N, C-alpha and C positions, 0 to 999 in steps of 0.2 A: 604483733606489737607494732606501733606506729612508726618507730624509728627504724628505717631500713638501710641505714648506712652500713657498709660492710664491716667497718671496725666496731660499730655498735653491736652487730650480730656476733662478732668475735668475743666481745665483752660478755654478752649474754650466754654464749657457749661456755666461756670460762667459768662463769657463775654456776652453770648447770653441772659442769664437770666436778666442781668442788663438792657437790652433794650436800651442802650445808643449807637447808631450807631454801633451795634455789628460787622458788616462786616468790617467797617473801623478800629475799635479798634483791632479786631482779626488779621487782615492783618498785622498791624504794629507790634504787639507783636510776631506773628508767624515768621516774618522776623528776628526779633531780637533774638529770641530763636534759630532759625535754627534747626539743627539736635540733639541738646542736650536734655537730659531728664530733665523734670521739676520736681523738688523735693518738691516744695511748691509754693503756689500762693495765691494772695489776690486781689480781685476786690472791689474797694470802690468808691461809687458815692456820690458827694456832690451837694447840691442845695443851691445857695445863691440868695438873693434878693438885687438888686441894683436899688434904686429909684423905678420905675415902671416896671423894667425888671427882669426876672428870668433867672439866668445863671446856667448852669450845668457843672460839671467837673468830670471826672472819672480818678482814679488812678489805674493802674494795676501793681502789683509787682509779679515777678516770680524769683525763685532762681533755678539755675542749679548747677551741680558739680563744675563749675568754675566761674560763674558770677551771679550778681544780675541785672535783667532787670527792669527798672522803666519806665512805660509808662504813659503819661499824655495826655488827650484829652479835648479840650474846644470847645464850640460852640459859634457862634456869629450871631446876627441878621443881616439882609441885610443892615440896616442903622447904625450898630454899628461902631464907628470910629476905633475900634480895629480890625475889620474884615480885612483880608488880601486881600482887593480889591482896586485897584488904583482909586482914586477919578476921577469921570467923565467917568468911564468905563461903557459899556452897562449893565453889571450885577448890578452895584450900582444904575444905573439910573432907572431900572425897580423896584427895591425894592422888588422883588418877591422871592429871594433866600436866604437861610441861608448858613452859612459857618462853617467849623470846622477845627481845627488844632490839629494834633496828633503828638507826639514826643516820642521817646524812648531813654533812656540812658542806656548804658551797663557799669557796674562797676565790675572790677575784684574783687573777694572775698578778696584778700589780701589788697585791698584799704579800705575796710570797717573798720572804727575805733570804732564804737559804735553801739550797739543795745539796746535801752532803752525801757523797758515795764513798764508803770505806770498803776496801778490798783486803782480804786475807789470802796470801799465796804461800805455797810451799817452795822451799829452796829458792829464795829470791835472787841469789847470786847467779843462778842459771835460768832465770825467768825469760821466756820468749814472748814477745808481743803476740797477742791473740790467744794465749793460753788462758782458759777460764780460771777465775779465782776459786778457792775452796769455799769462801764465805763472802757474803756481801751484806753490808748494813746501809740501808737507805734512810736518811733522816731529812724530813721536810719541816721547815718552820715558817710560820706566818704571824708570830707575835702573840698568840693566845696562851701558849704554854712555854715556859722557859725553864731550863735546868741550870742551877747555880752550883758551881764547883768551887769550894773554898779550901784553902790550905794556909798554914801559918806563914806569915811574911818574914823575910830576913833581910839583913843589910849586906850580906856578902862576906862578913867577917866570921870565919869559922869559930872564933873564940868568944864571940858576942852572945850573951845569954839574955839580952834585953827583950822585952815583949814588943814586937813590931806590929801587932795586930794580925789581920788576915788579908790575904789577897785571893782573887778568884776571877772566874769568867762566867758570864751568863750566855747560854746557848739556846737559841730557839729550838724547841723539840716537840712540835705538835703531833708529828707522826714519825714513828721509828719502826722499820721492818727489817728483821734479820733473817736471812736465809742461808742455808749451807748445802753443799752438794750431798753430804752424808745424810742429813736429816730430811731435806726437802727435794733432793734430786738436782741434777745438772740443769734440767729444763727450767726449774724455778729460779736458779741463779741467773740464767740467760734472760729470762723474762723480766727479772728485777732490773738488770742492767739496761735492757731495752726500754723499759718504762722510764728509767732515770734519764736516759738520753733524750727521749721524747719530751719529757717534762722540762728538762733544762733548755732544750731548743725553743719550746714555746714560750717559756718564761723570759728567756733572754730576748726573744723577738718582741714580746710585749713590753719589756723594759726599755728596749731601744726605741720603740715607738713613743714611749712616754718620756724619754730623755734620761732614764736611769735604769740600770739592770740590777738583778739580784746578786747577792754574794753567794758564789758557788764554790765548792771544793770537791775534788775527786781523788 
């Protein structure tokens, strides 16, 4: 492959280890990265159960000096109505093939508005710095997808039963990855934290150069 940067090789190796259509996923990510250096990456695979079907999804995140690349790949069974096969086509009639869709999104670093890292730890009263969390949730937002959380508003008077409408918050939520030591392993937790640090550093430096930084929380 043309990109010989060591970190790019590490990304491709991580895609290969995931075992999820590695040639397809690597091709899409490599095209999106181009000749830029990969400063950090994360490969996360999810398995969900829908009725009697098992669905897999892989998310690949890579940060370069100028961009965040977000790749998503999903698989479909030959009889899945979501599969991109026209009804009545020879492929759908045989029922012998599976299908996959892979997409990549390229986000300029200055577009990233938030990098949120949430950690779940056991026995917080006795927590020691450096102890790995049991679970990590990484949320990255750049304004395409937002989550709106609403709740009834109140005036502070416990005896007031008037309708004060609703109040809420809008949170950028373009990518959310949840990993836990129990389900994904301690290495996955460490890799998620490492990527979050790399992304936060690059985005902050890019924001400083442009005169404004992202809103980050840890």
